N, C-alpha and C positions, 0 to 999 in steps of 0.2 A: 541136516544142520540143526534143526530145532531140538532133536533128541540129544545131540552132542552138547548143545548149550544147556539143556536141562541137566544132563549128566555132570557137566562141569560145575554148575551151581550147587548141585547136591553134594558133590565132592568137597567144594569149598565150605559148605555148611557143616558137613561132618568133620572136616579137619579143624575148623574153628571150634566146634563143640568138644573135640577130643583133646584140646590143649590142656596141659596140667595147670591147675589153679595155683597161683603163687601162695606160698605159705605165709600166713600172717603171724608175725612174732608179737606176742603180747607185750605191751609197753607198760612198765611200772612208772606211772605218771608221778606218784609221790616221790620216788627216788630221783626221777629226773628233775622235779621241782626243787628238791633239796640240793642237787648238784648245781643247778642254775643259781639258786640263792647263794650257795657257797662261792660261785664265780663272781657274783655281784658284790658280795662281802669283801672278797679279795681286791676287786677293782676299786671299790670305794675306799678301802684301807690304803691302797697304793696312791689313790688320788690325794687323800688327806696327808699322807706322808711325803707327797711329791716325789714318789719313786717311779721315775719314767721307765726304768728297765722292767719292773714288774708289770706296769701298765702295758708296755709293748708286748710282753709275753702272753697277755690275756686277750689280745686282739688278733684276728686273722690277718694274713698278709694283704688281703684285698679289702680290709675293713674300711668303712666310711663313718666318719665322726662329724656330727653337725653341732656347733655350739649355739649359744643364745643370740649371736649376731648373724645377720644374713651373710656376711663375708666369711664366717667360720664354717667352711665346707671342706673338710680335710680327708686325705687318705691317711693311712696308718703312720707313715714316716713323717709326714708334715705335722700330724697331731702330736706325735712324740717330740718332735723338734720344738713345737710351740709350748708343750708342757714343760720341757727342760728350761725354756726361757722363763716361764712363769715360776718354776721352782727356784730359779736363781734369785728371784726377787723376794727378799725376806719380809717385805711389807705385806705380801699377798697371803692372806689367811684363808685356807680352804677347809673350813670345818662346817659340818652339817650332820644332821641326824635324819635318817629315813623315817618318815611318818607313816608311809603306806607303801606296801609292795604287793604287786599282783603278777603272777607268772602263769602263762598259758603254754602248755606243751602241745606241739603238733601231734596229730594222730599216729605218725610214724615214729615218734620219739626222737627225731633227729634235729629238731629245731624248736625254738621257743621265742615267744615275745614276752618281755618283762617290762613292767612299768614301776617306777619308784617316784615318790613325791617327798619333797623336803623344803626347808627354808635355808638358804645360803645367805646368812646375815651380811657377809662381806660384799655381796652384790646387791641384795635388797632384803632388808629385814621385814618388809611388809608384803612382798609379792613372792608366793611360793614358786618353786620350779618343779618341772616333771622331767624325769629321765626316762627315755624310751629306748629299749635295747632289743636287738634281735641276736639271739645266740644260736650257734650251730654246734652239733656234736661231731667232732672229728676223732675217729677211733673211740677211745674211752674218755676223751677230754672235751669239755665245753669251752668254746671261745666266743667272744663278741665279734660279730661282723658288721654291726651297725649300732650306732648310739646317737641319740639326739637329745639335747638339753633345751628345755623351753620354759620360759616364764609363763605362769598360768594365773593371771589375776582373777579374782572373784568377779563374777558377772556384774555385781553392783558397783565395782570399782572401775569398770571400763570407761564410763562417761568421765570420771575424774581424770583418768589417764589421758583420754583424748583431749580434755580441756587443758591439761598441763602441757601437752605437746603442741598446742596452737602457737 
């Protein structure tokens, strides 16, 4: 019995050691970053133009979008619906310039986290906001599957904001 057990263990070790190693495909991170940056440029242009159809085309079907308000927790269809409502309101101006962008590509080259910072004067001319995205590569195309917009007050302004909210 003991010999059989030793033989089975040795066979398992040999089988595990003889498995072919998966081929690692080198990832061109510079090209991937450029592609994700292009995706974000298209998304930002569509947001500014209030182009809901283009926005929808740049988000995965199971995408999750979080706005600046805790109640703004939307799936793709709800986000596009809300964006169409906002686009219909001509008083809403959605102009901003990205001040900072950082893109990190996953080691497999199939996903990325991207962060952008800007001032959206129509919401707050004094408090910057940060846009956080997760993008995935589907085939040869990058799409957004998560986005979150957050106000990011400077640390020295937090006591002032707390006081104002009393």
